[in-house]
N, C-alpha and C positions, 0 to 999 in steps of 0.2 A: 885491335893490340893483342885483345881475352881471345880472339876465337885463333888467333895465328899461336896464343901461346896453347891452347887446346891442342891444336891439330901437331904443335909440338912434341905435347905431351904426350900424347896418339902415340905419335912415332913414336919413341923412345919406350917406351910398353911395349908398343912391339917387336922393336929391338929384343928390350930384355926375354920378350915368349919365344922369342926368334932360339934365344940360348939356352933359357928353359924348359923349353917345350914347344909343343905342338899350340892353336892358339885356341884353345878353345871359346865356340858362341854358344854366352849366353844372352838369348834373347830379350830386347829391350823393347819392340814394337812388333805391329803386325803390316801386314802389307796393307791392309783392310782400313787399320786406324791410320797409314798416311793419306789414301786415301777420302776418308770420310766427311763430314760437315762438322768441323772443330768450332761454331759459330754458333751462339744464340738464334738464328735463322731458322724459319721450320724446314727440317730436310726435305719437304714437300715442295718448298717453291722453288722454283725449277727456272726460275731468270724471265726479264721482261723483256721489249721491245725496248724502252725508255735505256738501257743500258743498264738492267739492273742486274749482277749475275747471280745463276740459282747460287743456294748457297751447295758450298764447299768447304774445301782443306784449306786455311786461309797462312797468313804468315801470324805467329804472339809475337812479334817483336816489340820492345817496346816501344811506341809512339815519339816517345822522346825523343830518343835515337838521331828522329829526322831534326833535331833543333839543334843549335848552336852548342858545342861542348860549354860545358859548364850552366847546363840552363836549367835555373829555378820554377820557370814556368809550370804551373799547376794545366791541367789538361779538362773539361767539361765536354761529355755530352749531350748533344741536344739531342730527348727522345720526344715522340711522339707517342701517345696513347688513346688514338681514337681507333685501332683497329679491332678485328670482331663484330662493328657493330655493322648493319645497313645501309650506313650512309660513303661509308669506307670501302676501299677495295677487298680481296682475299686475298694475307698472306701467307695463310696459313698458323696463326694462332691468333688468341682473342688478349689484347693488350691488357686487361681485369686479371687475370689464371696467375695467379702469383709464383705458382712452376716459371713460369716462361720469365715473370718479372723478376724472379730470381737469377735463373739463367742470363738473363740481357746483363744485369749487372755487374754476376761472374763472368760474365765473357770480359764487360768493360774494367774491372779491374785485373786479368787476363794480358792484355793489351798495355797495361798499366798509366787510366785514365784514373784521375785524381777523383774527378763527382759525375754530377750529372746536370743537367739543367732541363724541367717539365715542365713543357707547352701546356699551359692549365686552362680548363677552358671553365671556371667558374664552381660554385658550391652545388654536391649534388650527380655532379655530370660526372656522364664515363668516366671521363681523366679524373675528373676529384677522389672519383673510388682507387684507381690505377696510381694516383700519384701518393696514396696510402700503404700502398702496398710496396712502394719507391721506398717510403720512408722506414718503413720496419725496415724495407731488408740496406739499405743504405745503412740502420745501424749497428746490421748484425756484422760490419765489415768495418773493422777499424780504422780512420786515415780517409774513409769514403765517404764522399759530403755530396747532399743535394741543394735544389736552391728551386723556387718557382717561378717560371716568367705565366705572364698573365697576358695571354691572348687577347686583341681586339676582337675576338669571335665572344670572350666572356662579357663582354659589354651589348652584343648584338645580341646573346643566345641567353645568358643567365643572370643578366643584371636587373634590374626594377624597373617596370617601363612608367611607373607616374615620376619615379626621378630624375635630377638633372644627371648629367653622364659626370660629375663629380659625385654627385651621391653614390650614385650605382658604382663608380671603381672604391669610396670607400668602404662602402660593404666586402667587397672581394677584400680588399688588405684586410678587417676585421677581420674575414675568416679564415687565413692564409695564417692572419698573425696567431688567430684561437687556435689551429691545428696544424700548423706544421713547421712556424721560426723556436719554438720551444722546443724542436727534435736538440740531439748535442749533437746530430751529423746535419743538422742543419749549414749552410754555406754563409760564414761572417766574412766581413772584413772590416778591418779594427773590432773588434765585440757587435758591432750591426749587422742583421739578420739582412741578407743581401734581398731583393726585389725587384725583377726588370720586367719589362713589357714590349713584346713586340702591337707595332705600329696603332699604337692607342693614341696619341699625339697626333697620327697621319688622318683620324679620322671625328678626335673629340678636339674640346680648347677645358681644358682642366685646370687649375689650381693647384697645382703640387703641394704650395708650401701652406695651403690653408690645408688639404686630405691630410697632410699629417699630423694637424691636431685631434684627427680621430681615434689616432692608435696610439697606445700604448704605451709602443718601446717606438725607437728614431732609429729604423731599416737605412741600408745603403744602397739608392735610388742608383739602379744601370740601364743606361735611358743606351740608343741605336742609332749608328755613324758619326760621322762628324761634329753635328750639333748635339752629338748626346753631350760632347765634355764642356759647353757651355750653356745648356740645360741646368733649372735651377733647381738644390738641391744634388744634383749628380753628384752621385761620389765616383763616377768613370762611364765609360762606355764600351758598347761592343760593336765586332765590324760582322758585316752579313756576306751573303754572298749574291751576287749581281749578275742576272743571269743575261742578259743583256746587254751589255759590253760585250765590245768587240775582240777585250783580249784578257781576257776569261781574267777580268775581274782588277787584273794587276796596279791600274794609274790607282784606281779606287787603295786597296791595300793601302799602295805607298802612300800615298795621301792621309787614310785614316793613322797609319802611324805616325807619321811625322806629326799631324795635329797631338795624338798622344802624348808625343816625346815635347812639347810648348805646354803641356799640361799635366807636369810630372808629379801633384804634390792627386793627380788621380788615377783609377782604377784603367787599364790598357788591355782591352780582352778582342785579342787576334781572330781570324776565322783561316780556318782551312777545311777544304770539299775536294770532292774529287771530281765536280758538275754539274749539270742540271738537266731535266727533261721534266717538264709539267704535260709531255702530250696524252698521258692516264691521265692524267688527274682531270676532273668535272669543273673544273674553275681555270683549266691551264688555257693558257693563253700564246702557243705557240713558244713559247722560250727552251730555248736553246745552247747548253752549254757543254761543246765535247769533251768527254774525258782521256780523251789521247792515251789510251791505254794505261793512265796512270800515272801519266806525264802531270796533271792539270793537279791532281794532288799535290805530288812533291812539289813542283813548283810555288803552291803556294807556303811552304818552307822553307823553301832559297827564300820566299821573299820577307819572311819575315827574319832568317840566317844573313841578310841584306843587310839588317837595320840592326840587329842587339847582336848583345855577345855575352858573354859571363861576368861585364861591368858594368852593360848595360840592359838590364833585365826585361823581357815583354813579361808583364805580371799575370797573365792567362791568356789560354786558346781556347774555343770554343768549334767542335767538331761540328760540322753544318754537313747534314745531321747523321742520327746515328740509325733511324729507321722511317724517313720520310720517303718511304718506294713511291709514292704517287708522284712529286716530285723527281725523282731520279736524284737524290742526292744520299741517300741511305747506303752507308759503311758496314751494315751490321751483318752485312750476306760477304762481304769481302770487293775487296776493288782488281776487276782482270787485269792483267798486265800483257794481255795478250802473248803470252812466253811459253814457250816450251820448251823440254831436253829432250836428249839422246844421248843415250852410253851406249860404248863399243871396247872390245878389247883385241889388243894386241898383241901374240907375244905374251910376255906378263903386264903389258901395261893399260890400265883403264885409263880411258879416256870417255870425255863427255863432249856435246856441243849443245850452245842453246840458237835455239832460233825465237827472233823479239832484242827488245832494249837490255842489256845487261846491267844498266842503271834502275833499272826496276829489281835487280836479287842485291838482298843481305846477303847472306853467304850460300854454300853449297854442303849438302850433307853426304856423304856413300855408306851407307849401306850392305852387309853380306847372311845370308841365307843359306842354307842346305836346302833344306824343303819347301821353299819357295814362299811362303808364308811369311815364316816369325822370323822378325829379322835383330839383328845386333847393328847398332852402332861402330860402321871402321874409323869412319876420320870425317872432323871439318875444313871444309878446305874456300881460301876470301877468294872476293869476284876476281877473274885476272886467272888462275887454275882451273888446267881445266884436263890434267893429270894426275893418275896415281899409283907408282911400282906396286906392283903388289906381290913383289919379290920381298917386300919389304915387312911382308907378316908372314906368319912359320901357318900355313896352311896346312892342315890333314890331305895326304893326295885324292880326293875327291872331290865329284862338281860342284860347284856353287854359283850362287846368282849374286849378281851385284846391280845395287839399284843408286840412282843420282838423284837427288831431290837438288832442286832446285828452292832456296828459301829465299819467296819477294820481300821486300823492306814492308815496315808496320802495316797491317790491314791489306795489301798484297798477296793477291792468288801465291801459295806453295803449290809448285809443277812435278814430275817424279815420272821421270823416266820408265821406259820398260825396261827388263832384268836385260843385263849379260852376263852367259855364264861364260865360267874358266875351270879348269882343272888345270891344279900348281904346277909347271914346270923350272921348280927350281933349284937350286943346288939344295940338297937335303930332301929335298920331296921327292924322290926317284921313284918307280917303282906302277906296279899296275895297281889302278885303282878299282879296278875290278875282281882284285884274286879272293878276297873275302868280305863278307858284309858282320857286323857285329850286330843284334837286339837284344832288346830287355823285356825280358815279363816277369810280372807288370811294368808299364812305363810308369808308372804315378804311385808313390808310398807316401803314406799316413806314419808317422815317426813322432815322437814324443819323448822327454828330455829322461834320459837313463835308459833308454830300449833299442831293441836293435829291430832294424824291419831288410826283411829280405829277398831280393827278384835273382833272378837268372837270367843270365847273360850266357849268347851263344854264337859261335860262328855258324852259315852257312853259305852255302855254289862254293869253289874253291878250285886252283891248280896250286895254294901255296902250299910250299913244302918244308917250309920250317916252323920253329916253336913258334906261338906267338902270347906274348905275354900281357894281361891282364890290368890297367890302374885306373884311378882313378885319377882328373885331372885337377890339380892341383885346386882340393876342396877347403872349407875354413876348419877354421881351428878348430870350433864343436864337431864335425862329422870324420868320422876314422874310415875308413876301407877295407874288408879283409874277400880274396878270394880264394873261393877252395874251391881245385887247386888256384895258382896263383896264374900258370901258364897252360895253354893247351897245346898237344902235340897232334900234328897231322893224322886223317887215320885213310885217306880214300878221296877220291872228288866229290864224295857226296852226301860226306861225312856232315852230323850235326855237332863237335863236340862243345860239354858247354860247363859253366861253373857257376859255385852257389855263390851271392853277392851277398855279405852282411853287413849294412851301417847301420852305424852306432852313435845315436847324438848325444852330446856331452858337452852341452854349456858353461864356457870357464866365466867368472866374473869379469875379468876385466877383456878377453876375446885377442887377449897376447900371451903369450907363453916364449920363455929364453931358446931363442934358436942355438946358442953357443958358437961363437966360432966362425960363423957365416957372412961378417957385416965384412972383413976384407973379400968374398968371396963376392958380394954384392958390387962391393968397390969397383971389382975388377972391370964385373959386368958393366958398368958404367961404361967406364974406362973405353973400351972396347963399344959400344953401344956412341959414346959422344965421338972417337975416332972417325966415325962410319959417319952418324951424323953430318961430320964436319963435310962433309965431301959433300954432299949435297944442296942445292941452288938454294934452296931456301934462304940458309945461313949466308949463304954469299952476300944474295944482295941484302939480309939484315945486320950485317960488317961482323967481325967474330970479337968485338969487347962487348955485344947485346948479345952474344949466342952464348958466351961465358957466364955472363950474367942467370941468360936462363939454364945454361946445362949445371949452374950452381942449385938453381933454387929445385932443380926436376932430379939432380943429384940427390942432394935433401932427402927427396922425398921415398926416392930410391931407396936410399942409406936405413932410411928411419923402417924399413918393410920388413928389414934385418932382423928386425925384433920380434916378428910372430913367429910361428908353424902355420903352413899352410896360409891362406888367405885369410889377415883378419878379418870378425864380422862380431854382430850380434845379430847372428839367427832366434826371430822371436817368433810367440806361437801367434799363429794366423795366416805366417809369411808362407811364398812360397818359393822352392831354391831348387834352381834347377842342375843337375850334377850330370859330368860327362866324365865316361866312361870310355878311354881309350884301351885298342887290341893294336898291340904293335908286333913288327915282325921281319925282319931286316929294315929295310927300306922302306917298305910299305907300313900304311895307321889309317887307320880306320877310328870311328865312334861314333857314338849312341849317349842318347840322355834320358835325364830318371828327373822327375819330378818327384820335389819332396816335402809333400805338406805338413810345412811343423807342429806340431800340436800341444 
């Protein structure tokens, strides 16, 4: 619903802009940014034959959105900290690099992840050094937690050779207790620090009750699989990926969740994964679970949603894994959904087509640009919609390019169309767009409070034969424009008349000034816009009552704007603001932009 409201709001603003003047394109991103790597995976990572996708642009939609409505489930990413060493493949980074750890946790936070489970291989190991960096970084992100999972490898390679397995594990846990569990970011259940392990009970016989006597605290032990719920001292259990199953682990997960339901006093930690392929691992056994272009990932969430709901909550969910590149389970670089999007324009209608399964797409974004590189978000559209009427926007009569981005479901790939070119052909946008062109020199100005900056705007080329009026398009209240002269007159085909533009910057205390008497005008604009909007099919689908409620909200926002003079804002030092300069002659209108560096 929130995306539909946003789309409606954008449409109302577009209608208001059509009545108030031409749409000012203020870039919000670049074409390069929409295509570049936005993950913590190394930009040099080009993908692998085991299904790990190359580092690219992925959806940062909150992973919680894949869960049932009202979910309070905590999300934890399982993190491997062994890369950069000689015993593991090169993925383009070192796990003991503090900058890389910072990127990884920031990436996790940006995807809605609540914490990280560190796969740990014992004191003074490479993973131990990296885990300390994880602890420091987790403490810098309020609300983000971490916990230690003692891997069975810690017993093999960092244990005491002359000790019993129980004595060796006791030393490991004492180190964890002394080094990690006192951190304010350490994960706790009912006040007790969480300690979990991987496969220790499969390889060793340990008396966990006796083991606890060697510790100063009382850890909340989390074990694994169905048997973990009945383990002595168990505070709960976690599920894992089962690559040898023929059904991608579906029956295993069902059984695990049902067992957890039978132990409501214990913590149930589910599993979500994209697939499995250990063909590149030195310890690989030829196990393979197909990703199915993101369907396996989505199916693990569907399994949860079939059992749990807002009144029957799943405690937590572990993502298997953040970065196990060798077993093909990593989601760090994103999950390939195998889709592509193409855009085309017919008349004034922008439409797009998707190749692949649309259930891997969260929503669409439409961008507009005049220079092919600096883009402004024009609209967000829901899945199922595949067209946009460009006459809803008052575009200046010049060539524009439009890009459509298919935003993937959480952690799936975003896909961007190629450009679709368009010159407005709507009523009110008539005239030859090549009749004249507008330029500003310089194109970037520095301006401080109480000062004036100057530029020269000039017209070039031309078959135009009418006076041209100069103006600034809806500047903030703090910015005032003055042209000398305000109107340029034709003087022959090759003439290049110019005017001096003086820009003054005077910050207001509130950023709002009395407009006086224009509230009714804005109200009438809203009435006209709403009447036009009611004719559009989305309103017909959503129902008049819901439309009216939405209209009241949007109308209130428009009416509130009647209190300002120009576009209200609070420009501050260090900001850049793009000022659009408009030249109008009859039905012809062109624009150029000046970047103001606020000092």
